[in-house]
C-alpha positions in Angstrom: 33.5 45.5 1.7 33.6 42.7 -0.8 36.3 40.1 -0.5 38.5 39.1 -3.5 36.7 35.8 -3.5 33.2 37.5 -3.7 34.5 39.8 -6.4 35.7 36.8 -8.4 32.4 35.0 -8.0 30.4 38.1 -9.2 32.7 38.5 -12.1 32.3 34.9 -13.1 28.5 35.2 -12.8 28.5 38.4 -14.9 30.4 36.5 -17.6 27.9 33.7 -17.6 25.0 36.2 -17.9 26.8 37.9 -20.8 27.2 34.6 -22.6 23.6 33.7 -21.9 22.5 37.0 -23.5 24.8 36.4 -26.5 23.5 33.0 -27.3 19.9 34.0 -26.6 20.2 36.9 -29.1 21.7 34.5 -31.6 19.0 31.9 -31.2 16.3 34.6 -31.6 18.1 35.8 -34.8 18.2 32.2 -36.0 14.4 31.8 -35.7 13.9 35.2 -37.4 16.1 34.1 -40.3 14.3 30.8 -40.7 10.8 32.3 -40.6 11.7 35.2 -42.9 13.4 32.8 -45.3 10.2 30.8 -45.5 8.0 33.9 -46.0 10.2 35.5 -48.6 11.6 32.4 -50.3 15.1 33.7 -49.8 17.6 30.8 -50.1 20.5 32.9 -48.7 18.6 33.5 -45.4 17.7 29.8 -45.2 21.3 28.9 -45.6 22.3 31.4 -42.9 19.9 29.7 -40.6 21.4 26.3 -41.4 25.0 27.4 -41.0 24.2 29.6 -37.9 23.2 26.5 -36.0 26.9 25.6 -35.7 27.6 28.9 -34.1 24.8 28.4 -31.6 26.3 25.0 -30.7 29.7 26.5 -30.2 28.3 29.1 -27.9 26.3 26.6 -25.9 29.4 24.5 -25.4 31.2 27.6 -24.1 28.4 28.3 -21.7 28.3 24.8 -20.5 32.0 24.9 -19.7 31.6 28.2 -17.8 28.8 26.9 -15.7 30.6 23.7 -14.7 33.8 25.6 -14.0 31.8 28.0 -11.8 30.4 25.1 -9.8 33.9 23.5 -9.4 35.6 26.8 -8.5 33.0 28.3 -6.2 30.9 25.4 -4.9 27.9 27.7 -4.9 24.8 27.3 -2.8 21.2 28.7 -2.6 20.6 31.4 -5.2 23.8 31.1 -7.1 23.5 27.3 -7.5 19.9 27.6 -8.6 20.9 30.2 -11.2 23.7 28.2 -12.7 21.5 25.0 -12.7 18.8 27.0 -14.5 21.3 28.3 -17.1 22.4 24.7 -17.8 18.8 23.7 -18.5 18.2 26.9 -20.4 21.1 26.0 -22.6 19.4 22.7 -23.6 16.3 24.6 -24.6 18.2 27.2 -26.6 20.3 24.5 -28.4 17.0 22.8 -29.4 15.5 26.0 -30.7 18.7 26.6 -32.7 18.4 23.1 -34.1 14.7 23.8 -35.1 15.8 27.0 -36.9 18.5 25.1 -38.8 16.1 22.4 -39.8 13.5 24.9 -41.0 16.2 26.5 -43.2 16.9 23.1 -44.8 13.2 22.5 -45.5 12.8 26.0 -47.0 15.7 25.3 -49.5 13.8 22.1 -50.6 10.5 23.9 -51.5 9.9 24.0 -55.2 7.8 27.1 -55.0 6.4 29.6 -52.4 3.5 28.2 -50.4 -0.2 29.1 -51.3 -1.3 32.5 -50.0 -3.6 31.3 -47.3 -1.1 28.8 -45.9 1.6 31.4 -46.1 -0.4 33.9 -44.1 -1.3 31.4 -41.4 2.3 30.2 -41.1 3.4 33.8 -40.8 0.9 34.2 -37.9 2.2 31.0 -36.3 5.8 32.3 -36.7 4.9 35.6 -35.1 3.2 33.9 -32.2 6.2 31.6 -31.6 8.8 34.4 -31.9 6.8 36.6 -29.5 6.5 33.7 -27.0 10.2 33.0 -27.1 11.1 36.7 -26.9 8.9 37.2 -23.8 10.4 34.1 -22.1 14.0 35.2 -22.7 13.3 38.7 -21.5 11.8 37.3 -18.3 15.0 35.2 -17.8 17.4 38.0 -18.4 15.6 40.3 -16.0 14.6 37.7 -13.4 11.0 38.8 -14.0 8.9 36.0 -12.4 5.6 37.8 -13.1 6.4 38.0 -16.8 7.6 34.3 -16.8 4.4 33.1 -15.2 2.2 35.2 -17.5 4.1 33.8 -20.5 3.6 30.1 -19.6 0.4 29.7 -21.4 1.4 31.6 -24.6 2.4 28.4 -26.4 -1.2 27.2 -26.2 -2.2 30.1 -28.4 -0.5 28.5 -31.3 -2.6 25.4 -31.2 -5.6 26.9 -33.2 -3.3 28.3 -35.9 -1.4 25.0 -36.1 -4.7 23.0 -36.5 -5.8 25.5 -39.2 -2.5 25.1 -41.2 -2.7 21.3 -41.0 -6.2 21.3 -42.4 -5.1 23.6 -45.2 -2.2 21.4 -46.1 -4.5 18.4 -46.2 -6.9 20.3 -48.6 -4.0 21.2 -50.9 -2.8 17.6 -50.9 -6.2 16.2 -51.8 -6.3 18.5 -54.8 -2.8 17.5 -55.8 -1.8 21.1 -56.2 1.7 20.7 -54.8 4.4 18.0 -55.0 4.2 15.6 -52.0 7.7 16.6 -50.9 6.5 20.2 -50.6 3.6 19.2 -48.4 5.9 17.2 -46.1 8.4 20.1 -45.9 5.6 22.6 -45.1 4.2 20.3 -42.3 7.7 19.9 -41.0 8.2 23.7 -40.9 4.9 24.3 -39.0 5.7 21.6 -36.5 9.2 23.1 -35.9 7.7 26.6 -35.4 5.3 25.1 -32.8 8.2 23.5 -31.0 9.9 26.9 -30.7 6.9 28.1 -28.7 6.9 25.0 -26.5 10.6 25.4 -25.7 9.8 29.0 -24.6 7.7 27.5 -21.8 10.9 25.6 -20.5 12.7 29.0 -20.5 9.9 30.4 -18.3 10.1 27.5 -15.9 13.9 28.1 -15.5 13.3 31.8 -14.8 10.9 30.9 -12.0 13.2 28.3 -10.6 16.3 30.5 -10.7 14.6 33.4 -9.0 12.3 31.7 -6.4 13.4 28.1 -6.3 9.8 27.0 -7.3 9.3 24.2 -9.7 6.3 23.9 -12.0 3.3 22.3 -10.5 2.6 18.7 -11.4 1.0 18.6 -14.8 -2.7 17.7 -14.8 -3.9 15.7 -17.8 -7.4 16.2 -19.2 -9.0 12.8 -20.1 -12.4 12.1 -21.6 -14.0 8.6 -21.6 -16.6 8.0 -24.3 -19.1 5.3 -25.3 -22.5 5.4 -26.9 -24.7 5.5 -23.8 -22.4 6.7 -21.1 -24.0 4.3 -18.7 -21.3 1.6 -18.0 -17.7 1.5 -19.2 -17.1 5.2 -19.5 -18.7 5.9 -16.1 -16.6 3.2 -14.5 -13.4 4.5 -16.0 -14.1 8.1 -15.0 -15.0 7.1 -11.5 -12.0 4.9 -11.0 -9.6 7.5 -12.5 -11.0 10.2 -10.1 -10.5 7.8 -7.1 -7.0 6.4 -8.0 -5.4 9.5 -9.6 -7.1 12.6 -8.3 -3.9 14.8 -8.6 -2.7 13.7 -12.0 -5.8 14.5 -14.1 -9.3 15.8 -14.5 -11.8 13.3 -15.9 -15.1 13.4 -17.7 -17.3 10.9 -19.5 -20.0 11.2 -22.1 -22.0 9.4 -24.7 -23.6 10.4 -28.0 -26.8 8.6 -27.2 -26.9 8.9 -23.4 -29.2 6.8 -21.3 -31.7 8.4 -19.0 -30.1 7.0 -15.8 -27.5 4.6 -14.5 -28.6 1.1 -13.6 -29.1 0.4 -9.9 -26.8 -2.7 -10.3 -23.9 -0.5 -11.4 -24.5 2.0 -8.6 -24.5 -0.7 -6.0 -21.5 -2.4 -7.5 -19.4 0.8 -7.5 -20.7 1.7 -4.0 -19.1 -1.5 -2.7 -15.8 -0.2 -4.1 -16.0 3.1 -2.3 -17.3 5.1 -5.3 -20.6 6.9 -5.0 -22.4 7.1 -8.4 -25.8 8.0 -6.9 -25.6 11.6 -8.2 -24.0 10.7 -11.5 -26.0 11.0 -14.7 -25.2 10.0 -18.3 -24.0 13.1 -20.2 -24.5 14.1 -23.8 -21.2 14.2 -25.8 -20.4 17.6 -27.2 -18.0 18.3 -30.1 -14.5 18.5 -28.5 -13.9 21.8 -30.4 -16.5 23.4 -28.1 -14.4 22.6 -25.0 -12.3 25.6 -23.8 -9.3 23.5 -23.1 -8.5 20.5 -25.3 -8.4 17.0 -23.9 -5.0 15.4 -23.8 -6.5 11.9 -24.3 -9.9 10.7 -25.3 -10.7 7.0 -24.7 -13.5 5.4 -26.7 -15.2 2.2 -25.8 -17.7 2.1 -28.7 -17.1 1.9 -32.4 -17.9 5.0 -34.3 -17.0 7.5 -31.6 -14.8 9.5 -33.9 -17.6 10.8 -36.1 -19.4 12.1 -33.0 -16.4 13.8 -31.5 -15.9 16.4 -34.3 -12.5 17.6 -35.5 -9.9 16.5 -33.0 -7.4 19.1 -31.9 -3.8 18.5 -33.0 -2.6 17.6 -29.5 -5.4 15.3 -28.6 -4.8 11.5 -28.7 -7.7 9.2 -29.4 -7.5 5.7 -27.9 -9.9 2.8 -28.6 -10.2 0.3 -25.8 -11.9 -2.9 -26.6 -12.8 -5.4 -23.9 -14.4 -8.8 -23.8 -16.4 -8.6 -20.6 -19.8 -8.8 -22.2 -22.6 -6.2 -22.1 -24.5 -7.3 -19.0 -24.9 -5.8 -15.5 -24.5 -9.0 -13.5 -21.9 -9.0 -10.8 -19.4 -11.3 -12.6 -19.5 -9.2 -15.8 -19.1 -5.9 -13.9 -16.2 -7.4 -11.8 -14.4 -8.4 -14.9 -15.0 -5.1 -16.6 -13.9 -3.1 -13.5 -10.6 -5.0 -13.2 -9.9 -4.6 -16.9 -10.6 -0.8 -16.8 -8.7 -0.3 -13.6 -5.6 -1.9 -15.2 -5.9 0.1 -18.3 -6.5 3.4 -16.5 -3.4 2.7 -14.3 -1.3 2.0 -17.4 -2.6 5.2 -19.1 -2.0 7.5 -16.1 1.5 6.2 -15.3 2.4 6.6 -19.0 1.2 10.2 -18.9 2.2 11.3 -15.4 5.0 8.9 -14.6 5.5 6.1 -12.0 4.6 8.6 -9.2 1.2 9.4 -10.7 -1.3 9.9 -7.9 
């Protein structure tokens, strides 16, 4: 038989869950309003999305108060504490999505005319993908469905291709001077905000998994490509050092657009002395990055002109150009200077991406 204390705790938990459902439904409605306002050009819907953001913020504050009161009143542990902690982090994600919807509404009002047909259709697809991702994530949280949450974690990536397509279309429209510049900025802002909705859905999925199982998401692994013309020196050293120093924080490749036939024996011997075996390594031919199933988070170029050989870069890929003054030789002093320079740069890169505990 439940005690009065247990009944009070369950009642408070039920109230938190009810508030979570209410604000979740409102946030989903906000996104729907903003996307439909864009697709139909309805100013009234856009204004509803703008004003509705205030209601979302009020409900988030109420939820925040309930969660902190629950912790003070009941000093929960284990599952109850995990759930309330997850709700607090979920509230942050929902508040951001509400902000995105409100900002979309403001941009829609500023458009001087409906967007061109092709762009409209692609943004409609992007909006559908983002709303579906958010809906799946919230359904997983409300039902404590870990399987659904895990299967929904990768859905945000599906919007990447559509986003890249829309950006290209906006550039083409801008080059033809078919729309005012302010419209192009507004349209780009809208597509970026829609993309962020999908990305916040992943945070919701992570909180579902944490609240139900206590598991946290695995350390993020970053995909890094090192590129130079021949793939026989700098890019090989950088790849080998990154594999050795940060094996858990990334996956690493190197390539060149005019690869040499083999690595120089002097380089193999030099790296062998540093505990890196390059005897089986071969220079690789650079392929257009669009042909890679998963995009690289970072591409590092050591040779001028790399961009023209990489092809169209995905929206979420960052291209860095690292210049060094170590010379082009294979003598020991040159290789030592180059190795130290690349080691420092790779360390800086990976701690920037993965944090100070990168490993």
